[in-house]
ZAMARGU-4260 file (C-alpha; in steps of 0.2 Angstrom, whole numbers, plus 5000, padded with zeros to 4 digits):
<rodrens>
0) 5013/5049/4778 | 5030/5045/4771 | 5038/5057/4759 | 5039/5045/4745 | 5021/5039/4746
5) 5015/5057/4747 | 5025/5062/4732 | 5020/5047/4722 | 5001/5050/4726 | 5002/5068/4721
10) 5012/5064/4705 | 4999/5051/4700 | 4986/5064/4700 | 4996/5077/4691 | 5007/5066/4680
15) 5005/5077/4665 | 5011/5093/4673 | 5030/5088/4675 | 5042/5081/4663 | 5048/5067/4674
20) 5041/5058/4689 | 5059/5054/4694 | 5064/5072/4693 | 5049/5077/4703 | 5052/5064/4717
25) 5070/5069/4719 | 5066/5087/4720 | 5052/5084/4733 | 5062/5073/4745 | 5072/5083/4758
30) 5091/5083/4755 | 5096/5092/4771 | 5086/5095/4787 | 5079/5113/4787 | 5086/5116/4805
35) 5103/5115/4798 | 5100/5132/4789 | 5104/5149/4795 | 5098/5166/4790 | 5107/5172/4774
40) 5105/5191/4779 | 5106/5200/4796 | 5091/5211/4798 | 5093/5230/4798 | 5096/5235/4816
45) 5081/5243/4825 | 5085/5261/4830 | 5083/5258/4849 | 5083/5245/4862 | 5074/5229/4861
50) 5070/5214/4872 | 5069/5196/4869 | 5052/5187/4867 | 5049/5174/4880 | 5052/5157/4872
55) 5048/5138/4875 | 5057/5124/4866 | 5044/5112/4859 | 5053/5101/4847 | 5046/5085/4854
60) 5028/5090/4851 | 5017/5080/4839 | 5001/5090/4835 | 4991/5074/4831 | 4994/5068/4849
65) 4980/5073/4861 | 4992/5074/4876 | 5004/5085/4867 | 4990/5096/4862 | 4986/5098/4881
70) 5005/5101/4884 | 5005/5115/4871 | 4989/5123/4878 | 4997/5123/4896 | 5013/5131/4889
75) 5004/5145/4880 | 4989/5148/4892 | 4999/5160/4904 | 5004/5171/4889 | 4987/5171/4881
80) 4979/5176/4897 | 4992/5190/4900 | 4991/5194/4881 | 5010/5193/4879 | 5019/5187/4864
85) 5027/5170/4866 | 5039/5160/4854 | 5036/5142/4852 | 5052/5136/4846 | 5052/5121/4834
90) 5033/5118/4837 | 5031/5113/4819 | 5047/5103/4817 | 5038/5087/4813 | 5025/5093/4801
95) 5024/5088/4783 | 5026/5106/4777 | 5044/5108/4784 | 5050/5095/4771 | 5038/5098/4756
100) 5036/5117/4756 | 5054/5120/4752 | 5051/5112/4734 | 5043/5124/4721 | 5039/5108/4711
105) 5029/5102/4726 | 5019/5118/4725 | 5016/5116/4706 | 5010/5098/4707 | 5000/5100/4723
110) 4991/5117/4719 | 4992/5118/4700 | 5000/5132/4690 | 4983/5140/4684 | 4977/5144/4701
115) 4974/5162/4704 | 4983/5171/4718 | 4985/5189/4724 | 5002/5196/4725 | 5009/5213/4732
120) 5020/5222/4721 | 5033/5232/4731 | 5042/5229/4747 | 5026/5231/4758 | 5007/5233/4756
125) 5007/5251/4760 | 5019/5256/4747 | 5014/5246/4732 | 4999/5238/4723 | 4990/5221/4724
130) 4988/5211/4708 | 4981/5194/4703 | 4991/5182/4693 | 4993/5163/4690 | 5002/5153/4704
135) 5014/5145/4691 | 5019/5162/4685 | 5023/5168/4703 | 5033/5152/4706 | 5043/5156/4690
140) 5047/5173/4697 | 5052/5166/4714 | 5063/5153/4706 | 5072/5167/4697 | 5074/5176/4713
145) 5081/5161/4722 | 5093/5157/4709 | 5100/5175/4708 | 5100/5177/4727 | 5087/5191/4726
150) 5077/5202/4715 | 5077/5220/4711 | 5058/5221/4711 | 5049/5212/4726 | 5033/5203/4723
155) 5025/5195/4739 | 5011/5182/4739 | 5004/5189/4755 | 4988/5185/4765 | 4981/5172/4753
160) 4970/5159/4760 | 4980/5143/4762 | 4976/5132/4747 | 4965/5117/4752 | 4977/5105/4744
165) 4990/5108/4757 | 4979/5112/4772 | 4984/5095/4780 | 5003/5099/4779 | 5001/5112/4793
170) 4990/5105/4808 | 4980/5117/4818 | 4981/5117/4837 | 4965/5112/4844 | 4963/5128/4854
175) 4962/5137/4838 | 4948/5127/4830 | 4938/5116/4842 | 4926/5125/4855 | 4926/5109/4865
180) 4945/5109/4867 | 4949/5127/4868 | 4958/5124/4885 | 4954/5142/4890 | 4964/5149/4876
185) 4950/5158/4867 | 4934/5151/4861 | 4941/5138/4849 | 4934/5148/4834 | 4945/5148/4818
190) 4944/5163/4808 | 4957/5161/4794 | 4972/5151/4789 | 4983/5161/4778 | 4999/5159/4767
195) 5014/5170/4765 | 5027/5166/4751 | 5040/5177/4744 | 5059/5181/4741 | 5070/5190/4754
200) 5067/5208/4758 | 5048/5206/4759 | 5041/5217/4773 | 5024/5218/4782 | 5025/5236/4789
205) 5021/5240/4807 | 5002/5236/4810 | 4990/5226/4821 | 4977/5213/4819 | 4961/5212/4828
210) 4962/5194/4832 | 4975/5183/4841 | 4987/5176/4829 | 4999/5161/4827 | 5013/5165/4815
215) 5021/5149/4808 | 5038/5149/4799 | 5041/5135/4787 | 5054/5140/4775 | 5068/5153/4778
220) 5069/5166/4792 | 5060/5181/4797 | 5063/5195/4810 | 5048/5201/4820 | 5047/5217/4830
225) 5032/5218/4842 | 5025/5233/4852 | 5012/5232/4865 | 4995/5241/4862 | 4992/5257/4871
230) 4982/5273/4871 | 4996/5285/4864 | 4998/5289/4846 | 5017/5286/4844 | 5013/5275/4829
235) 5006/5288/4817 | 4993/5275/4811 | 4980/5280/4798 | 4989/5295/4791 | 4997/5297/4774
240) 4985/5286/4765 | 4988/5271/4777 | 4974/5260/4785 | 4969/5264/4803 | 4979/5249/4809
245) 4995/5252/4799 | 5009/5264/4804 | 5015/5277/4792 | 5033/5276/4800 | 5047/5265/4792
250) 5052/5259/4809 | 5069/5253/4802 | 5073/5270/4796 | 5061/5282/4805 | 5059/5300/4799
255) 5058/5309/4816 | 5055/5326/4808 | 5039/5320/4800 | 5034/5308/4814 | 5041/5315/4830
260) 5029/5305/4841 | 5038/5289/4836 | 5052/5294/4849 | 5039/5289/4862 | 5037/5271/4856
265) 5039/5258/4869 | 5053/5246/4869 | 5048/5232/4857 | 5050/5213/4858 | 5061/5206/4845
270) 5064/5188/4839 | 5070/5179/4823 | 5059/5165/4817 | 5067/5149/4809 | 5059/5134/4801
275) 5047/5125/4812 | 5045/5140/4824 | 5028/5148/4829 | 5025/5165/4837 | 5010/5169/4847
280) 5005/5187/4843 | 4991/5194/4854 | 4977/5204/4846 | 4981/5222/4844 | 4999/5220/4846
285) 5009/5231/4834 | 5021/5220/4823 | 5033/5222/4809 | 5040/5207/4799 | 5054/5206/4788
290) 5060/5191/4778 | 5079/5187/4779 | 5078/5173/4765 | 5066/5167/4753 | 5052/5162/4764
295) 5036/5153/4766 | 5025/5155/4782 | 5007/5152/4787 | 4997/5160/4800 | 4981/5156/4810
300) 4969/5169/4816 | 4956/5164/4829 | 4945/5169/4843
</rodrens>
């Protein structure tokens, strides 16, 4: 669907929510290509060696093309079978979300300002609280942060189910959702499709998930550090009030006196995700994520 047609159809359904159709259309249309952007901040350096995530360049892929779905599956399969992270650079370069999700007005008219969302107050979920608020109020906060190039208090719209109104903006690979076309990459059973939106400096602390994960970056940049699963307890998970799958260690500034076993941590993989990139995170791999700009991401958990 072309940008103008999609914008017009949304505005016709929600005309009373904005002052001017012209203003809305102009805000929704892309003024610059997202791949021209660069991270506004450098991430804090990790206190140790890192290694690069293996990468494939997939800017030519159309996820609505059956042959391209097979090419994607063939690219990812060796890493899925070895349960190794893999960066799929520009996999989502051609999806609608790349252009529309940069506009806060698009979110207002597509989703609605009175929709309830859950927001983490604090820089990470293990150091704050989770509250419910209206989506419009959160977008006002995010607009304030963007205009001022950051906020003193961080609020992260994290791990919310992706709104049904924008589901089609981010197509799902067949192997995540179709048991008949899993291509030997799991069982093709979709578990969740989640949304992550927030200002710079949001952090997901070091943790692991029990399912295979495709992290999709749409707006802004994020730095990801990934550690393999093993039997040692270097991560100090489940202590000091943390969940069993969440480390107590601030890995960007570790307290080795309090958490001495973190010195035994394996060398992590590191990558920076930009607009259109997708990262395969195998189940039970420990990962730490920091936003370098205001950011919008989606992720897919599947079996």
